[in-house]
N, C-alpha and C positions, 0 to 999 in steps of 0.2 A: 283814440281812446281804446279801441279793441286791443291794440298792442300793449296797453298798460294794464290789462286785466290781471288781477291778483287772486283769482279763484284757485282752488286746489288742483285743477287740471293744468293751470298755467304757472303756478309757483309751488315748489315743494314746501309743504306745511311746516315740517320740523326744522328745516335749515333756512328757509326763505329763498333758496336758490331758484332762479327763474328757469322754468321748464319750456316755456313758450319761446320759440325763436321769432322775434319780431319781424324778421325778413320773410318768414313763411306766411305772413298775413298780406294778401294782395290789397292794393290800394282800392280795389273795387268793392271790398267788404263794407257794408253799410248797416246801420241799425234798422231793424224792421219795426220793433216796438220798444217803447221806453215807458216804464211805470215806476212811480215812487214805491218804495218798500218801507213801510212804517214812516218814521220821521227822520231816518238816518241814512237812507241809501236810495240809489236809482238802479233798477233792474233793466238790463238791455238785452234784447234778443237780436242776434246778428244774422246777417244773410248767409254766413258760413255755417249756420246751425248751432253756434256757440251761444251760451247765455252767461252774461257777466253781472256781477253785483258790485256797484261802486259806492262806497260810503261817500257822503257829501264832502267830508274832509279830504278825501283822496282827489275828488274832482277839483276842489278849491286849490289844493296843492299843485295839481297839474296845470291849472290855469295860471297860477302865480308864477310857476317855473317858465311857462310859455311867455308870459308878459316880460319877465326878467330877461329872457333870451332875446325877445324882440327889442327891448330897450338897449341891451348890449349891442345888438346888431345896428340899431339906429345910431348909437353913440359912435360905433366904429365907422359907420358910413359918414357921419358928420365930421369925425376926425380926419378921415381920409380925404374928404372934400376940402377941409381947411388946409390940409397938408399940400394938396395939389394946387390950391389957390396961392399959397405962400411960396411955391417953387417957381 
């Protein structure tokens, strides 16, 4: 989630170009606090000192993409097992 931050420090506001290099965020970075912001977003304070604001629709989109990726992975796994069994 930290690597998906779309704040002005992580994404160029005018062009939408990503400024944050996802590889620069260590796997050890964790959320310290998470709080709702109004009825539209979640504010997250990270252990690397960064603060992110995630609209709920962005979180939903990330989750859906992850589910689709997992389903594709599962389908590929099933297909490869079927292929191995038929050989």
